[in-house]
N, CA, C and O atoms as a MOPAC input file, in Angstrom:
PM7 MOZYME 1SCF
protein

 N      0.89200 1    -1.13900 1     0.09000 1
 C      0.01100 1     0.04300 1    -0.11700 1
 C      0.80000 1     1.25700 1     0.06500 1
 O      1.57300 1     1.39100 1     1.01300 1
 N      0.59400 1     2.23500 1    -0.92800 1
 C      1.52300 1     3.40400 1    -1.18800 1
 C      1.32200 1     4.41700 1     0.24000 1
 O      0.31800 1     4.44200 1     0.95100 1
 N      2.29400 1     5.04100 1     0.37900 1
 C      2.21500 1     5.96900 1     1.65600 1
 C      1.84100 1     7.19600 1     1.13600 1
 O      2.07200 1     7.37800 1    -0.06000 1
 N      1.23800 1     8.20600 1     1.86600 1
 C      0.80000 1     9.29800 1     1.48400 1
 C      1.85900 1    10.38100 1     1.80500 1
 O      2.77400 1    10.14700 1     2.59400 1
 N      1.71600 1    11.55500 1     1.18400 1
 C      2.62700 1    12.77400 1     1.56900 1
 C      2.72500 1    12.92700 1     3.03900 1
 O      3.75000 1    12.86400 1     3.71800 1
 N      1.46800 1    13.14400 1     3.44600 1
 C      1.54700 1    13.23700 1     5.01200 1
 C      2.23400 1    12.27000 1     5.73900 1
 O      3.00600 1    12.74700 1     6.57100 1
 N      2.18900 1    11.09000 1     5.68200 1
 C      2.95900 1    10.18400 1     6.33200 1
 C      4.38700 1    10.28300 1     6.14800 1
 O      5.16000 1    10.10700 1     7.09000 1
 N      4.78200 1    10.56100 1     4.95100 1
 C      6.32400 1    10.87600 1     4.62100 1
 C      6.80300 1    11.99100 1     5.35700 1
 O      7.85000 1    11.96800 1     6.00500 1
 N      5.89700 1    13.15300 1     5.24300 1
 C      6.42100 1    14.36800 1     6.12000 1
 C      6.45800 1    13.99900 1     7.54400 1
 O      7.44200 1    14.27400 1     8.23100 1
 N      5.43500 1    13.39200 1     8.01400 1
 C      5.48000 1    12.95500 1     9.39800 1
 C      6.70700 1    12.12900 1     9.94700 1
 O      7.21500 1    12.22900 1    11.06300 1
 N      7.04500 1    11.34900 1     8.98400 1
 C      8.36900 1    10.43500 1     9.31000 1
 C      9.46200 1    11.37000 1     9.14300 1
 O     10.43000 1    11.17300 1     9.87700 1
 N      9.53100 1    12.55000 1     8.17000 1
 C     10.71200 1    13.25600 1     7.93500 1
 C     10.85500 1    14.17600 1     9.36900 1
 O     11.94400 1    14.49700 1     9.84500 1
 N      9.79100 1    14.46200 1     9.84200 1
 C      9.71300 1    15.18000 1    11.10700 1
 C     10.25100 1    14.36900 1    12.21500 1
 O     10.98200 1    14.85400 1    13.07900 1
 N      9.89700 1    13.16200 1    12.18700 1
 C     10.56900 1    12.17700 1    13.19000 1
 C     11.95400 1    12.13600 1    13.08300 1
 O     12.66800 1    12.38300 1    14.05400 1
 N     12.46100 1    11.80400 1    11.83700 1
 C     13.98100 1    11.73000 1    11.60200 1
 C     14.55600 1    13.24100 1    12.09000 1
 O     15.54300 1    13.26600 1    12.82500 1
 N     13.94600 1    14.43900 1    11.68500 1
 C     14.51600 1    15.74200 1    12.04200 1
 C     14.69800 1    15.61400 1    13.55200 1
 O     15.83800 1    15.73400 1    14.00100 1
 N     13.79100 1    15.40800 1    14.28000 1
 C     13.86900 1    15.14000 1    15.62600 1
 C     14.94100 1    14.10000 1    16.30900 1
 O     15.43000 1    14.28300 1    17.42400 1
 N     15.17900 1    13.16500 1    15.60100 1
 C     16.16100 1    12.30000 1    15.90900 1
 C     17.57100 1    13.10900 1    15.64200 1
 O     18.44500 1    13.10800 1    16.50900 1
 N     17.72100 1    13.71800 1    14.53600 1
 C     18.81100 1    14.45000 1    14.09500 1
 C     19.31300 1    15.54200 1    15.21300 1
 O     20.49200 1    15.65800 1    15.54800 1
 N     18.19300 1    16.34900 1    15.75600 1
 C     18.44700 1    17.28900 1    16.49000 1
 C     18.77300 1    16.91500 1    17.84500 1
 O     19.16900 1    17.77800 1    18.62800 1
 N     18.63000 1    15.57000 1    18.23800 1
 C     18.95700 1    15.05200 1    19.44600 1
 C     20.34700 1    14.21800 1    19.44700 1
 O     20.72400 1    13.50800 1    20.38000 1
 N     21.03400 1    14.43100 1    18.24100 1
 C     22.39500 1    13.70500 1    18.37300 1
 C     23.38800 1    14.59900 1    19.17900 1
 O     23.10200 1    15.71400 1    19.61600 1
 N     24.63800 1    13.94600 1    19.32800 1
 C     25.67800 1    14.44900 1    20.17600 1
 C     26.16700 1    15.51300 1    19.17600 1
 O     26.67300 1    16.47100 1    19.76000 1
 N     26.15900 1    15.61100 1    17.92100 1
 C     26.73600 1    16.58800 1    17.19400 1
 C     25.87800 1    17.88400 1    17.23900 1
 O     26.34500 1    19.01700 1    17.35000 1
 N     24.68100 1    17.59600 1    17.14700 1
 C     23.92400 1    18.86700 1    17.29800 1
 C     23.85600 1    19.62400 1    18.66500 1
 O     23.70400 1    20.83700 1    18.81000 1
 N     23.98400 1    18.76700 1    19.54600 1
 C     24.13500 1    19.37500 1    20.98500 1
 C     25.48600 1    20.04400 1    21.08000 1
 O     25.52300 1    21.15400 1    21.61000 1
 N     26.57500 1    19.51100 1    20.64100 1
 C     27.62500 1    20.08000 1    20.60200 1
 C     27.85700 1    21.45700 1    19.85200 1
 O     28.61800 1    22.33700 1    20.25500 1
 N     27.02700 1    21.51600 1    18.61000 1
 C     26.87100 1    22.56800 1    17.91500 1
 C     26.18600 1    23.81600 1    18.71900 1
 O     26.57500 1    24.98300 1    18.66900 1
 N     24.97500 1    23.26600 1    19.54100 1
 C     24.41700 1    24.33900 1    20.26100 1
 C     25.22700 1    24.95000 1    21.46700 1
 O     25.20700 1    26.14900 1    21.74800 1
 N     25.93900 1    23.99500 1    22.14300 1
 C     26.99500 1    24.63300 1    22.97800 1
 C     28.03000 1    25.46400 1    22.56500 1
 O     28.43400 1    26.42700 1    23.21700 1
 N     28.50500 1    25.06700 1    21.38400 1
 C     29.64300 1    25.99100 1    20.88900 1
 C     29.08900 1    27.33100 1    20.30900 1
 O     29.83300 1    28.31200 1    20.29600 1
 N     27.77800 1    27.41700 1    19.81400 1
 C     27.19600 1    28.65200 1    19.39900 1
 C     27.06000 1    29.37200 1    20.65600 1
 O     27.53400 1    30.50500 1    20.74000 1
 N     26.43400 1    28.80600 1    21.69400 1
 C     26.06900 1    29.42400 1    23.09300 1
 C     27.38100 1    30.23900 1    23.53800 1
 O     27.33000 1    31.42000 1    23.88400 1
 N     28.57000 1    29.47300 1    23.49200 1
 C     29.88300 1    30.12900 1    24.05100 1
 C     30.36300 1    31.19100 1    23.10400 1
 O     30.86500 1    32.23400 1    23.52300 1
 N     30.21400 1    30.93600 1    21.87100 1
 C     30.58500 1    32.00700 1    20.88100 1
 C     29.69300 1    33.28900 1    21.30400 1
 O     30.28800 1    34.36700 1    21.31100 1
 N     28.63200 1    33.27900 1    21.57700 1
 C     27.79600 1    34.45900 1    21.80500 1
 C     27.98600 1    34.87200 1    23.25300 1
 O     27.56800 1    35.94200 1    23.69200 1
 N     28.55300 1    34.08800 1    23.87600 1
 C     28.93400 1    34.69200 1    25.40300 1
 C     30.16900 1    35.35300 1    25.56000 1
 O     30.47600 1    36.06500 1    26.51600 1
 N     31.00400 1    35.03000 1    24.38000 1
 C     32.32300 1    35.36600 1    24.49100 1
 C     32.58100 1    37.04300 1    23.74700 1
 O     32.55400 1    37.28300 1    22.54000 1
 N     32.79000 1    37.89800 1    24.70300 1
 C     32.95800 1    39.43000 1    24.32900 1
 C     33.86600 1    39.49100 1    23.20100 1
 O     33.46000 1    39.97800 1    22.14600 1
 N     35.09600 1    39.03500 1    23.31100 1
 C     35.99600 1    39.29100 1    22.20600 1
 C     35.56300 1    38.70000 1    20.84200 1
 O     35.89600 1    39.24000 1    19.78800 1
 N     34.90500 1    37.71700 1    20.88300 1
 C     34.19400 1    37.27500 1    19.35700 1
 C     33.14700 1    38.20400 1    19.18700 1
 O     33.15700 1    38.67400 1    18.04900 1
 N     32.17800 1    38.67100 1    19.96400 1
 C     31.08600 1    39.52000 1    19.68300 1
 C     31.72900 1    40.87100 1    19.08600 1
 O     31.23200 1    41.40300 1    18.09300 1
 N     32.86000 1    41.40100 1    19.73900 1
 C     33.45300 1    42.63800 1    19.24300 1
 C     34.14600 1    42.47000 1    17.78300 1
 O     34.09200 1    43.44400 1    17.03200 1
 N     34.76900 1    41.33100 1    17.35800 1
 C     35.38000 1    41.03900 1    16.39300 1
 C     34.10000 1    40.96700 1    15.19700 1
 O     34.10900 1    41.55000 1    14.11300 1
 N     33.22500 1    40.24700 1    15.63500 1
 C     31.99000 1    40.01100 1    14.65500 1
 C     31.37700 1    41.47800 1    14.29600 1
 O     31.04500 1    41.80600 1    13.15700 1
 N     31.29100 1    42.22100 1    15.33200 1
 C     30.79800 1    43.73900 1    15.17400 1
 C     31.60600 1    44.41900 1    14.12900 1
 O     31.14600 1    45.12500 1    13.23100 1
 N     32.97800 1    44.10800 1    14.35500 1
 C     33.92700 1    45.00200 1    13.49400 1
 C     33.93300 1    44.54600 1    12.04800 1
 O     34.23500 1    45.21100 1    11.05800 1
 N     33.54800 1    43.30900 1    12.11800 1
 C     33.53800 1    42.69400 1    10.65800 1
 C     32.41500 1    43.02900 1    10.03500 1
 O     32.50400 1    43.23100 1     8.82400 1
 N     31.16500 1    43.16200 1    10.65800 1
 C     30.01200 1    43.68700 1    10.06000 1
 C     30.15400 1    45.10000 1     9.57000 1
 O     29.78000 1    45.46000 1     8.45400 1
 N     30.68400 1    45.83600 1    10.41500 1
 C     30.94800 1    47.24600 1    10.06700 1
 C     31.97000 1    47.54600 1     8.71800 1
 O     31.77500 1    48.47700 1     7.93700 1
 N     33.00200 1    46.64900 1     8.61700 1
 C     33.85600 1    46.73700 1     7.68200 1
 C     33.17900 1    46.29500 1     6.26300 1
 O     33.46900 1    46.73100 1     5.14900 1
 N     32.19000 1    45.30300 1     6.60500 1
 C     31.52500 1    44.75500 1     5.54400 1
 C     30.51100 1    45.67400 1     4.97000 1
 O     30.19600 1    45.64600 1     3.78100 1
 N     30.04700 1    46.42600 1     5.77600 1
 C     29.02500 1    47.55800 1     5.35300 1
 C     29.97500 1    48.66600 1     4.53600 1
 O     29.60900 1    49.10400 1     3.44500 1
 N     31.19400 1    49.06900 1     5.14900 1
 C     32.01200 1    49.90400 1     4.46600 1
 C     32.40200 1    49.42100 1     2.94200 1
 O     32.46200 1    50.18300 1     1.97700 1
 N     32.62300 1    48.17600 1     2.91800 1
 C     33.07000 1    47.55400 1     1.67600 1
 C     31.82500 1    47.64700 1     0.64700 1
 O     32.08300 1    47.89200 1    -0.53200 1
 N     30.66200 1    47.48500 1     1.00000 1
 C     29.42800 1    47.63400 1     0.18000 1
 C     29.40300 1    49.13100 1    -0.31900 1
 O     29.33400 1    49.39700 1    -1.51900 1
 N     29.45200 1    49.93800 1     0.50800 1
 C     29.48600 1    51.39600 1     0.08300 1
 C     30.57600 1    51.87500 1    -0.78300 1
 O     30.36200 1    52.72400 1    -1.64800 1
 N     31.86300 1    51.30400 1    -0.55900 1
 C     32.97300 1    51.89800 1    -1.41900 1
 C     32.72100 1    51.06300 1    -2.76100 1
 O     33.07300 1    51.70000 1    -3.75400 1
 N     32.22100 1    49.84800 1    -3.02700 1
 C     31.78800 1    49.26100 1    -4.09800 1
 C     30.83200 1    49.99000 1    -4.83300 1
 O     30.95000 1    50.30300 1    -6.01800 1
 N     29.87400 1    50.25300 1    -4.08700 1
 C     28.76300 1    51.18600 1    -4.71800 1
 C     29.18800 1    52.45200 1    -5.30500 1
 O     28.60100 1    52.80500 1    -6.32700 1
 N     30.12500 1    53.20500 1    -4.82200 1
 C     30.49900 1    54.31300 1    -5.22400 1
 C     31.74900 1    54.27800 1    -5.86400 1
 O     32.35400 1    55.34600 1    -5.96000 1
 N     32.32200 1    53.11100 1    -6.38600 1
 C     33.54800 1    53.02800 1    -7.22400 1
 C     34.73300 1    53.46100 1    -6.61900 1
 O     35.63800 1    53.92800 1    -7.31100 1
 N     34.83500 1    53.35200 1    -5.32800 1
 C     35.95300 1    53.76400 1    -4.70400 1
 C     36.88200 1    52.40200 1    -4.54000 1
 O     36.83200 1    51.74700 1    -3.49800 1
 N     37.73200 1    52.02700 1    -5.65000 1
 C     38.41600 1    50.79900 1    -5.72000 1
 C     39.39000 1    50.66700 1    -4.61500 1
 O     39.33500 1    49.69700 1    -3.85800 1
 N     40.44000 1    51.76100 1    -4.46300 1
 C     41.41800 1    51.86800 1    -3.50200 1
 C     41.05200 1    51.49000 1    -2.18200 1
 O     41.61900 1    50.64000 1    -1.49500 1
 N     39.95500 1    52.25900 1    -1.84000 1
 C     39.29700 1    52.22600 1    -0.59600 1
 C     38.84800 1    50.94900 1    -0.32500 1
 O     39.15100 1    50.40000 1     0.73400 1
 N     38.00300 1    50.29100 1    -1.35100 1
 C     37.49800 1    48.89400 1    -1.12200 1
 C     38.62700 1    47.82800 1    -0.84400 1
 O     38.52300 1    46.92800 1    -0.01100 1
 N     39.71100 1    48.04900 1    -1.65100 1
 C     40.87300 1    46.98700 1    -1.49400 1
 C     41.48100 1    47.28600 1    -0.01500 1
 O     41.89500 1    46.30900 1     0.61000 1
 N     41.55600 1    48.46400 1     0.53400 1
 C     41.99000 1    48.53800 1     1.98300 1
 C     40.84200 1    47.84000 1     3.08900 1
 O     41.16800 1    47.15000 1     4.05500 1
 N     39.85100 1    48.08600 1     2.82100 1
 C     38.64300 1    47.57200 1     3.51300 1
 C     38.63800 1    45.99900 1     3.39400 1
 O     38.35500 1    45.33900 1     4.39400 1
 N     38.92700 1    45.41000 1     2.26300 1
 C     38.87200 1    43.96700 1     2.03700 1
 C     39.83700 1    43.38800 1     2.67900 1
 O     39.61100 1    42.30300 1     3.21600 1
 N     41.21000 1    44.03000 1     2.76700 1
 C     42.43200 1    43.50200 1     3.51300 1
 C     42.07800 1    43.59900 1     4.85600 1
 O     42.43100 1    42.64200 1     5.54500 1
 N     41.41300 1    44.59000 1     5.46900 1
 C     40.85000 1    44.66400 1     6.88500 1
 C     39.97700 1    43.21200 1     7.24100 1
 O     40.26000 1    42.29100 1     8.00800 1
 N     38.93900 1    43.40100 1     6.45100 1
 C     38.00300 1    42.19200 1     6.62800 1
 C     38.86900 1    40.89700 1     6.56200 1
 O     38.64600 1    40.13200 1     7.50000 1
 N     39.76800 1    40.49600 1     5.70200 1
 C     40.33400 1    39.25900 1     5.68600 1
 C     41.15100 1    39.21400 1     6.93800 1
 O     41.22800 1    38.13000 1     7.51700 1
 N     41.73500 1    40.19800 1     7.40000 1
 C     42.53600 1    40.02000 1     8.90900 1
 C     41.68600 1    39.76200 1     9.85700 1
 O     41.94500 1    38.89000 1    10.68700 1
 N     40.48200 1    40.50300 1     9.89700 1
 C     39.56500 1    40.43000 1    11.10000 1
 C     39.09700 1    38.69000 1    11.01500 1
 O     39.08600 1    37.92000 1    11.97500 1
 N     38.77200 1    38.39600 1     9.74900 1
 C     38.11400 1    37.20300 1     9.49600 1
 C     39.22100 1    36.06400 1    10.13700 1
 O     38.81200 1    35.19000 1    10.90200 1
 N     40.44600 1    36.14600 1     9.80700 1
 C     41.61300 1    35.53400 1    10.30000 1
 C     41.61100 1    35.38000 1    11.81600 1
 O     41.62600 1    34.28400 1    12.37700 1
 N     41.59300 1    36.49700 1    12.40700 1
 C     41.42400 1    36.60900 1    13.86800 1
 C     40.40700 1    35.92700 1    14.56400 1
 O     40.62800 1    35.31300 1    15.60800 1
 N     39.21000 1    36.01600 1    13.98300 1
 C     38.08500 1    35.27100 1    14.33000 1
 C     38.25300 1    33.89400 1    14.27700 1
 O     38.05100 1    33.26100 1    15.31300 1
 N     38.64700 1    33.20200 1    13.07600 1
 C     38.99100 1    31.94400 1    12.89000 1
 C     40.16000 1    31.34000 1    13.59800 1
 O     40.36600 1    30.12600 1    13.59700 1
 N     41.00200 1    32.30400 1    14.26500 1
 C     42.04700 1    31.54800 1    15.04700 1
 C     41.55400 1    31.32000 1    16.47800 1
 O     42.28800 1    30.70100 1    17.24900 1
 N     40.33500 1    31.78500 1    16.90100 1
 C     39.68700 1    31.62400 1    18.31100 1
 C     39.28000 1    30.23100 1    18.27100 1
 O     38.67000 1    29.73500 1    17.32400 1
 N     39.68800 1    29.51300 1    19.49100 1
 C     39.53200 1    27.92100 1    19.59000 1
 C     38.03700 1    27.70000 1    19.39600 1
 O     37.62400 1    26.88200 1    18.57400 1
 N     37.08900 1    28.56100 1    20.28900 1
 C     35.77300 1    28.29600 1    20.10700 1
 C     35.29700 1    28.36500 1    18.97500 1
 O     34.41400 1    27.53300 1    18.76500 1
 N     35.59900 1    29.21400 1    17.93700 1
 C     35.27400 1    29.37000 1    16.55500 1
 C     35.55700 1    28.26300 1    15.81700 1
 O     34.70300 1    27.78400 1    15.07000 1
 N     36.89300 1    27.68500 1    15.95400 1
 C     37.33300 1    26.56300 1    15.23200 1
 C     36.19200 1    25.33700 1    15.60800 1
 O     35.70400 1    24.62700 1    14.72800 1
 N     35.86300 1    25.21300 1    17.00800 1
 C     35.03400 1    24.25300 1    17.53400 1
 C     33.59900 1    24.22700 1    16.81800 1
 O     33.01300 1    23.25300 1    16.34700 1
 N     33.21300 1    25.51800 1    16.86800 1
 C     32.01200 1    25.66600 1    16.19000 1
 C     31.86900 1    25.50800 1    14.72500 1
 O     30.83100 1    25.03600 1    14.26000 1
 N     32.89600 1    25.89300 1    13.94300 1
 C     32.78300 1    25.49600 1    12.35100 1
 C     33.14500 1    24.03300 1    12.29600 1
 O     32.76300 1    23.43400 1    11.29100 1
 N     33.74000 1    23.43400 1    13.09900 1
 C     33.79500 1    21.93200 1    13.10200 1
 C     32.65700 1    21.31100 1    13.43900 1
 O     32.43000 1    20.31100 1    12.75700 1
 N     31.75600 1    21.60400 1    14.37600 1
 C     30.64400 1    21.43000 1    14.83100 1
 C     29.65300 1    21.43000 1    13.50700 1
 O     29.00000 1    20.43900 1    13.17900 1
 N     29.63700 1    22.67200 1    12.80300 1
 C     28.62900 1    22.78400 1    11.72000 1
 C     29.06800 1    21.93300 1    10.58700 1
 O     28.20200 1    21.61200 1     9.77300 1
 N     30.29800 1    21.51700 1    10.41200 1
 C     30.78100 1    20.85100 1     9.26500 1
 C     30.15900 1    19.13900 1     9.73300 1
 O     29.75400 1    18.32100 1     8.90700 1
 N     30.22300 1    18.92000 1    11.18000 1
 C     29.66900 1    17.49600 1    11.60400 1
 C     28.28000 1    17.35700 1    11.29200 1
 O     27.93600 1    16.36000 1    10.65600 1
 N     27.39400 1    18.23800 1    11.65600 1
 C     26.10600 1    18.53800 1    11.56100 1
 C     25.69800 1    18.40400 1     9.95600 1
 O     24.76800 1    17.69200 1     9.57800 1
 N     26.47000 1    19.13400 1     9.13800 1
 C     25.86600 1    19.15300 1     7.75300 1
 C     26.28200 1    17.70500 1     6.98400 1
 O     25.75600 1    17.27500 1     5.95700 1
 N     27.49500 1    16.99400 1     7.85000 1
 C     27.72300 1    15.71600 1     7.35000 1
 C     26.69400 1    14.59800 1     7.50500 1
 O     26.54900 1    13.59100 1     6.81100 1
 N     26.01600 1    15.00600 1     8.57100 1
 C     24.93500 1    13.83800 1     9.16500 1
 C     23.78700 1    14.02500 1     8.02400 1
 O     23.23400 1    13.10800 1     7.41700 1
 N     23.53700 1    15.52900 1     7.85700 1
 C     22.47900 1    15.86800 1     7.01100 1
 C     22.55800 1    15.25800 1     5.52000 1
 O     21.62100 1    14.79500 1     4.86900 1
 N     24.01800 1    15.38300 1     5.11300 1
 C     24.20600 1    14.89900 1     3.84800 1
 C     23.99300 1    13.45900 1     3.66700 1
 O     23.43400 1    12.89800 1     2.72400 1
 N     24.57700 1    12.89900 1     4.81500 1
 C     24.38100 1    11.36700 1     4.72500 1
 C     22.92800 1    10.97500 1     4.71300 1
 O     22.53600 1    10.20300 1     3.83800 1
 N     22.23200 1    11.37400 1     5.47400 1
 C     20.54600 1    11.15800 1     5.45000 1
 C     20.13000 1    11.28500 1     4.21500 1
 O     19.61200 1    10.32400 1     3.64500 1
 N     20.30300 1    12.61400 1     3.53700 1
 C     19.90500 1    12.97100 1     2.30100 1
 C     20.30600 1    11.87400 1     1.05900 1
 O     19.52700 1    11.40600 1     0.22900 1
 N     21.71900 1    11.62000 1     1.18900 1
 C     22.19300 1    10.78400 1     0.06400 1
 C     21.63600 1     9.29600 1     0.33000 1
 O     21.39600 1     8.55300 1    -0.62200 1
 N     21.43200 1     8.87400 1     1.73800 1
 C     20.96900 1     7.65300 1     2.04000 1
 C     19.41900 1     7.57100 1     1.44700 1
 O     19.05300 1     6.61200 1     0.76700 1
 N     18.61300 1     8.60600 1     1.75800 1
 C     17.33700 1     8.44900 1     1.18100 1
 C     17.29800 1     8.34200 1    -0.41300 1
 O     16.68300 1     7.43900 1    -0.98100 1
 N     18.04400 1     9.39300 1    -1.12200 1
 C     18.13000 1     9.35000 1    -2.45100 1
 C     18.50300 1     8.09800 1    -2.97500 1
 O     17.82800 1     7.65800 1    -3.90600 1
 N     19.53500 1     7.38700 1    -2.51200 1
 C     20.07400 1     6.02700 1    -2.98700 1
 C     19.15400 1     4.94600 1    -2.76000 1
 O     19.02400 1     3.98100 1    -3.51300 1
 N     18.48200 1     5.15400 1    -1.63000 1
 C     17.41600 1     3.90300 1    -1.29700 1
 C     16.17100 1     4.01700 1    -2.21700 1
 O     15.60700 1     3.00000 1    -2.62000 1
 N     15.77600 1     5.18500 1    -2.52500 1
 C     14.65100 1     5.56000 1    -3.40500 1
 C     14.92100 1     4.97300 1    -4.55900 1
 O     14.16100 1     4.14100 1    -5.05300 1
 N     16.06100 1     5.35700 1    -5.11700 1
 C     16.37500 1     4.87700 1    -6.50700 1
 C     16.57100 1     3.34800 1    -6.61700 1
 O     16.01300 1     2.74800 1    -7.53500 1
 N     17.38600 1     2.65200 1    -5.66500 1
 C     17.35900 1     1.42100 1    -5.58100 1
 C     16.01700 1     0.63400 1    -5.54600 1
 O     15.91500 1    -0.45000 1    -6.12000 1
 N     15.04700 1     1.17400 1    -4.89800 1
 C     13.72500 1     0.76200 1    -4.83400 1
 C     13.06700 1     0.70800 1    -6.02800 1
 O     12.53900 1    -0.33000 1    -6.42800 1
 N     13.05100 1     1.86800 1    -6.70900 1
 C     12.56200 1     1.89500 1    -7.96500 1
 C     13.23500 1     0.86400 1    -9.00700 1
 O     12.48900 1     0.18300 1    -9.71000 1
 N     14.48200 1     0.75300 1    -9.10500 1
 C     15.10400 1    -0.11500 1    -9.88600 1
 C     14.56200 1    -1.54200 1    -9.72000 1
 O     14.20400 1    -2.25600 1   -10.65700 1
 N     14.53900 1    -1.92000 1    -8.25400 1
 C     14.30900 1    -3.26500 1    -7.84500 1
 C     12.79900 1    -3.53300 1    -8.38600 1
 O     12.58100 1    -4.48500 1    -9.13500 1
 N     11.82200 1    -2.69300 1    -7.99200 1
 C     10.54200 1    -2.90100 1    -8.21400 1
 C     10.06500 1    -2.69900 1    -9.74600 1
 O      8.88700 1    -2.78700 1   -10.09300 1
 N     11.04500 1    -2.44300 1   -10.53600 1
 C     10.80100 1    -2.35900 1   -11.95800 1
 C     11.56100 1    -3.79400 1   -12.54300 1
 O     11.51400 1    -4.11400 1   -13.73000 1
 N     12.04100 1    -4.33800 1   -11.82500 1
 C     12.98400 1    -5.75700 1   -12.37500 1
 C     14.21700 1    -5.28000 1   -12.98500 1
 O     14.76700 1    -5.94500 1   -13.86200 1
 N     14.72300 1    -4.07900 1   -12.54300 1
 C     15.88300 1    -3.69600 1   -12.91600 1
 C     17.22500 1    -4.14800 1   -12.41600 1
 O     17.18200 1    -5.11600 1   -11.65600 1
 N     18.41700 1    -3.64400 1   -12.68600 1
 C     19.66600 1    -4.23600 1   -12.11200 1
 C     20.22000 1    -3.08700 1   -11.47600 1
 O     20.57600 1    -2.10200 1   -12.12200 1
 N     20.31900 1    -3.18100 1   -10.08100 1
 C     20.72900 1    -2.20800 1    -9.16500 1
 C     22.25100 1    -1.74100 1    -9.44300 1
 O     22.65700 1    -0.58000 1    -9.39300 1
 N     23.05800 1    -2.97700 1    -9.76700 1
 C     24.56200 1    -2.87000 1   -10.02500 1
 C     24.80600 1    -1.83200 1   -11.11100 1
 O     25.61600 1    -0.92600 1   -10.91000 1
 N     24.10400 1    -1.93700 1   -12.30400 1
 C     24.20200 1    -1.16400 1   -13.48900 1
 C     23.36200 1     0.27400 1   -13.39300 1
 O     23.59900 1     1.22300 1   -14.14100 1
 N     22.39100 1     0.28000 1   -12.39900 1
 C     21.58400 1     1.63700 1   -12.25700 1
 C     20.47500 1     1.45900 1   -13.21500 1
 O     19.84300 1     2.49400 1   -13.42600 1
 N     20.09300 1     0.44100 1   -13.82900 1
 C     19.19800 1     0.62700 1   -14.88300 1
 C     17.74100 1    -0.04500 1   -14.48600 1
 O     17.69500 1    -1.21400 1   -14.10300 1
 N     16.80600 1     0.59700 1   -14.57800 1
 C     15.26800 1     0.32900 1   -14.40400 1
 C     14.98200 1    -0.96700 1   -15.28000 1
 O     15.77100 1    -1.33300 1   -16.15100 1
 N     13.88600 1    -1.58500 1   -15.01000 1
 C     13.51800 1    -2.71000 1   -15.63600 1
 C     13.17700 1    -2.25800 1   -17.20900 1
 O     13.55100 1    -2.76100 1   -18.26800 1
 N     12.33100 1    -1.12300 1   -16.94200 1
 C     12.09900 1    -0.94300 1   -18.56100 1
 C     13.39800 1    -0.59000 1   -19.40700 1
 O     13.37100 1    -0.75500 1   -20.62700 1
 N     14.30300 1    -0.20400 1   -18.90200 1
 C     15.67200 1     0.12400 1   -19.75200 1
 C     16.18600 1    -1.34800 1   -20.00200 1
 O     16.69100 1    -1.55600 1   -21.10600 1
 N     16.11900 1    -2.34300 1   -19.14500 1
 C     16.66400 1    -3.31200 1   -19.56900 1
 C     15.88800 1    -4.44200 1   -20.45100 1
 O     16.49200 1    -5.29300 1   -21.10300 1
 N     14.37500 1    -4.33100 1   -20.38100 1
 C     13.41400 1    -4.69000 1   -21.32100 1
 C     13.76900 1    -4.17900 1   -22.60700 1
 O     13.78500 1    -4.93400 1   -23.57900 1
 N     14.07100 1    -2.90000 1   -22.71200 1
 C     14.07500 1    -2.16500 1   -24.03500 1
 C     15.49900 1    -2.63600 1   -24.69800 1
 O     15.56400 1    -2.76600 1   -25.92000 1
 N     16.62400 1    -2.88700 1   -23.87700 1
 C     17.83300 1    -3.34900 1   -24.47100 1
 C     17.63900 1    -4.77300 1   -24.83800 1
 O     18.30500 1    -5.24700 1   -25.75800 1
 N     16.73600 1    -5.52400 1   -24.15900 1
 C     16.71700 1    -6.87300 1   -24.65500 1
 C     15.96500 1    -6.99900 1   -25.99400 1
 O     16.21000 1    -7.82400 1   -26.87300 1
 N     15.01600 1    -6.05300 1   -26.00800 1
 C     14.23400 1    -6.12100 1   -27.47000 1
 C     15.14000 1    -5.81300 1   -28.48600 1
 O     15.15300 1    -6.48900 1   -29.51500 1
 N     16.04500 1    -4.69400 1   -28.28900 1
 C     16.92100 1    -4.31100 1   -29.26200 1
 C     17.71000 1    -5.55300 1   -29.63200 1
 O     17.71400 1    -5.77700 1   -30.84200 1
 N     18.18100 1    -6.15800 1   -29.09900 1
 C     19.30800 1    -7.44100 1   -29.45000 1
 C     18.44600 1    -8.53500 1   -29.82100 1
 O     18.93000 1    -9.62300 1   -30.13600 1

């Protein structure tokens, strides 16, 4: 019996809740909270935002030399932010969470594809559905 879209969405929410309760997501939330509580990080982020606004203004007014100078300042502040250990941990935790999401997404896509291939009598190893296999046999 086919599933309804509502049933699939319900299962997706259940899976999302499971992912949200992983160790990786918990670490991400803790790291984000530590960043938000860190005065030095907040000041550097505020400085970065200010420099980025300046860069947009210089770009709009065609002030190339000023834009180059502010872009160099932006790079320096970004490097300073990236050098802070909690920021490094936060970025790693972001990557870990994204890896989980990619793994789930790819797993679902691969399983759906394999189910389609198998249900049509196709060949999972070659990635051909049954209709493609049947069509090739008729041509020979």
